[in-house]
N, C-alpha and C positions, 0 to 999 in steps of 0.2 A: 719445851724438849724440843729434841732430835727426831725428823723424820728420815726416811723411813722406819717402820719400827718392826723386829725382829720378833718373831714368834714361831721358829722353825727349828729351833734345838735338837730336835728329834734325827733331823735330817743330819746336819753337822753344827759344831760348834764353834764360835771362833775362837781364835787361839788368844789365852790367857797372854799379857802383855810379861809377864814374868817369865813365861816361856816362849817364846819369842826371840825375848831380849837374849836369854840364852843357848838358844839355837845357832845364831848368828857366830857365835864365837867357835864353833864347831865347823866352820866352813872356809875361812879363809888361811894363808901363810901366817898371820898372827895367831890363830889359832890353834885349835888340835883339829887339824884338816887328815892325819895319816891313815891308812889303811889297817883295820884292827887285827888284821892278819898278818902284819908285818912285824915278827916279833924279834928282828936282827937289830933294830935301832928306837931310838927314844919317841919318835915319831909315832911309830905303830902300837910302842906300848904304853902310850898317854892314851891312842885314841882305846884300847882294849880295855883300860882301867875305867875309861867313862863309861864302855858299854857295859863293863860287870856291876859299876854303881847303878846306873840305871836298872840294871835287870832287879837288883837289891831292891830297888824301890818301888818295882812295880810289883814285885813277889813280896814286898810288906802291905802293900794296899790289900793283897788277898789271903793272907796268913799263908804264907807258902816259901817254899824253899827256893834262891835263885838259880838251883839247878833244874826247877822244873821249869821256868820261863824259858820259849822257843819263840825268837823273833820272826815276826811275818811281817807282809806287806798290808796287814788289816785285818781285820772278821773275819772278811771273805773268805781271804787265802787260809785264815787259822779254821775257818768251818772244813773246808774241802780238804785240809790236811789229817782235821781229827775225823771226818765221816769216811774218806777214801782211804785213809792210811789204817784205819781201824780195822773196814771190812778187809781188805788187801791182807794183811799182818794176820787177820784171825779165820781166814778162809777154810782151815780143819774144822772148825767148831760150828758154822753157820756163813749162811748169807743172807740173815734176816735183820731188819732196820725199823724199830718204831720211832715215829715224831709225829707233832701235830699240826692240823690242817691248818693251823692260824701261826707258823714259823715264817722266819721270812725269806725273802727270794734265796737268799745264801742259801740255804738249808735244802729248801725244796727243790730246785732245780740240779742240785747236787744229788739229790734223791732219786730224783727223775733219771739222773744219767747213771746211776747205780743201778735202777733198774734195766736198761739196756743192756748193762754190764752183767744181767743173770740174776741181780740180788730182787730180795723180795720186800716191800717198804708196806710195814701198815700204818697209815695216817688216820691218827684218833681226832675224833669231834670233839669240841670243847662244848661246856656249857654257855649257855646264851650270856654270861658274863665274862667269857674268855677262859675262865679256870676250865683246866683238865682233871676231872674226878681220879684219884689215887687206885680205885676200881676197876677204871675203865681202862688204865695202865698195864694194871695185874692179869686181866683177862688176854692183854695183847701179849704179853711175852711166851716164849715159846721154847724150848730145849734150843734150838739153832740162831735165839734172837742173839749179837752180836753186840748191838751199840741201841741205847736210849737217846736221843737228841730232842731237847725240848730246852725254850728259851727263858730267862728269867722273866725279864719287863718284855711283852711286847712292843715292838716298834711303832703300832699306829692305836692301839686304845690305852698303852700302859699297865694293862693286867699283870699283875705277877703271879709264878708257881711257887708251891711250898717244895724248895731244892730239899732240904732236909726229910721231907716224907718221901720224895721219888727219890731221891739217894738211896733210903735206907731199903727202899725196895728193890730199885737193881742191886745193890750190891749184895741183899740175902739172896738174889735169884742169880749171883754169879755174871752179871752183864753190866758193861760197861756204860758210863753216864757221860754224854757229854752235853754243856750246858752253853749257849751263844749267849753271852754278857753282856755284849755291845752295848747296849741301854742301860743297865744297872750299877756297870762297873764306876767305882769312884762317885756312885751318887746313894748305892745303897750298900751296907756292910755286908761282905763277902768273907767268911774265914773258913778257907780251905782245910785248916786243920780240924774243924769240927765236921763240917760238911762231906759225906763221902760222894763227889764229885770225882771223876777221871780225867778229864779235859773240859776246859774250860778257855771261849774265844775272848777276846776284848779288842777295842781299836782306839787309838789317842785323839782322833777326831770327835769321840763322843763325849769328850772328858776334856776339852779344852787345849787338848794338843794339835800338832799336824796331821794333815792327811797322808797317806801312803805307808804307814807306821801301825803296827796292832803285836800281839803276841797272841801265842796258844799255851797255856797253860797243862802240861803232862804229867799226872801224879807219879812219883818215883820212887814212894813208899809203899809199893807192891809190885807183885809179879806180873799184876793183870794186865796191864795198857801195853800193849805191843804197837806200833805205828809204823809203815813203811814210807818214806819220803815222797814226796812228788816231785820235788826236783833234784837233781844230780850234778854235781861241779865240784866245787872245792873243799866240801866236806863241811861245812862251817853248820854251828847249830849242834854237834855230835852227829852228823850226818842227816839230822832232820830236815836241813832247810838248807841247801847251797845258795850261794850268792855274796859276793862282798856286803859286808853290815852297813848300812848309811848311817853313821855314827852321830850327824848331827838329829837326823829324826829321833833315834833312840834314846838320846839324851834329851831331847826336847819329851817324849813320853813320860818318861821316868821323872822328870821334873812336874809334870802332869798329873801323874801319881801321887807323889809325894804332896800337891799342892790339895787333890782330892781328900788326901788321907787325913791332912789337916783341917779341913773345912767342909766335911761330909755331915756331921750332926747340924751346925746351925745352919748350912745351906738347905737342907731337907726342910727344917721348922720353916726357911723364910719361903720356900719355894710353896710347898703347903698352904702357906699363909693365902699366898698371892694367886697360887689354881682356885681357893676357895673364894676369894675376891670376884674370880671371874666369873664361876659357875656359877654363884649367886643372882649375881648380873643377868647371864643370859638365861639362867632358868625363868627371870620374870618375864621373858619376852615370850611364853607360851609356846605351845607345840614343840619344846625342847626334848630331846630323848638323849640320856646319857650313854654312850658304846662303850663298855665295858667295865670292871668292878667296882664298886660304891666303894667299896673297904680296901679291898685287897690290891695295890697300883700305888706305880710310883706318880708321883703329884705331879710330876713334873710335864706330864701328856695327860690333857684332855679333850677327849673325841667326843663330838656331840653332833647331832643329825638335826635341822630345821625345817620341820614340815612345810611343805608345798614349796620349798626354794631348789632349786639345784643349784651344787654346793658350786660347780664353772660360774654360776653367774654371781653368787654372795661374792666370791673371791676378784671378780672384775668389777666388783662396785666397791671392794676396798684396798683398793691396788699400792696405799703407802703401808698396808699389813701384809707383812709377811709370814702368811698361812700356809698348809696343805690339805688336800683331799687324801693324804696316806702315805704312803712310804715314798720314799724320796726317788729310790731304783724302781718304783711302777709308774711315776707320776704322769707317764705320757701314754701309759694303756687307756684306752676306752672302756674297758669293762668295769667294774663296781668292785669293790675292796676286796680279795678273797677272805682278808680276816672277817670282813666283815658278815661276808654271806655265809661262812664258816660258824660263826656265832650265832647262824639263824635271821638275820636283819634279810628281811626282802628287796629289791633291787631300789624300790623308792627310796625307803631307809639309806642306803648302802651310799645311795648318788646324791643325798640330801646331806652327806657326811662332812665334818671340817673338824681336823686335828690342830689343835691349838699346842704348842710344845714350849715349857718357859726354861728358864735356865740362869745361871750364875749372874746374869746383867741385867735380867729383867727389874723393871721399877713399878711398883705402884701405880706409878703417873701414865707409865705406859700401859697397864693394864685399864685403868679407867677411860683411857683414851680409846682403844680397842672397844671395850664394851660400848661406848657411846656410840662409836663408829659402826660397829656391827648392828646395832639395834636399831639403829637409822636406815642400814642399808635392808636390813630384814622387814622391817614397817615398808620402805617403798617397795621392796619387789614383790611381797604379798599382797600391795594395792596395788599393782599393776596384774599379779596374776588372774588370768581368766579362771581359776579353781574357786577365787573368792565368794565365800556367803554373803546373803544378805545381812547376817551379823558381823560380818567382820572378820570370822574366822576363815582360815585355809583349810580345805578339805585333805585329809591324810591320805587319801586314794590319788594318787597324783599319776597323770597322764604325761609321763618323762617326755614325751615326743612334742609333747604341744607346750612345754614351757620354751621362754624366750632364751 
């Protein structure tokens, strides 16, 4: 078995070799390198055709019309375009937005910016398992509510939200629904022909494509969705997103979506089996708490807290295994995870949490190595802990300042 072992797929996925091979064909003079906006010659027209083929592949993955796919630099830009664009375009209706406290920073930071611009934001508390009750959302909606933004799969715990129920509520109340699907697109079924979702963000590097490319789905089959662009320039993407299109990245994202569509069902079963194998072995260590919903989750993310152990100490003890203490976008922050704290975890439990995230290239052999290495590290750290009791257990009431 090759070391190190990568179990941080929620942060980014390796590019699938089939995607990488295709990407290279759209960079050099021997390939399709033209500007898709150059319609006067064959080089530009070939690039434009490649872009539209990729747009169809993304749309097919989501059950959407290709005309509803707008290219962006990733889910962060897509989230910005959805939230800021919707609030700007619908200012006559109101300036109220509803979101959850467990959202990614790419949504929460936009919400805080909007508040500084005079908008009002309601932040919903989740249940301890990460779910947001429908009745809690219903109470938060107001006559001046323009948009609800809730993620499909939480990037730290894997907890999923009921998009069908949420969409039915927002549609009935005349409120736009935006979904951050960065962690779910290509992994869980999303059919936008059936789901009443108005805006949806996704990113290629979360589904085995390259970094730097993503898309925003913008529903065209109703007159409800109006957006103001964030960027102005060449008028690309029907005026919603100016800038020369990166053909090589777009084609790669399309191929990643095509592969994801073809392998989704089998891939989910396989990842579930590996996740269950990992969880069963970790649970035997004792003093382990699951952070997230036991049933409604994407199995590729397993977040657990180890009583009596600081997460940073455990990571240092297993340097050959790539796992994380939470979102990659906040990994340098000293504060406990805002997601876990919103779910009601105290600071001790939040600071002892590790996120294992599995993916397409994870093997059973790797899982077995990880469980053995983590188990040995946990036993060693608990033996060294000043909080160890005479019976060998470690107190859950941890003084984190006293830990090594």
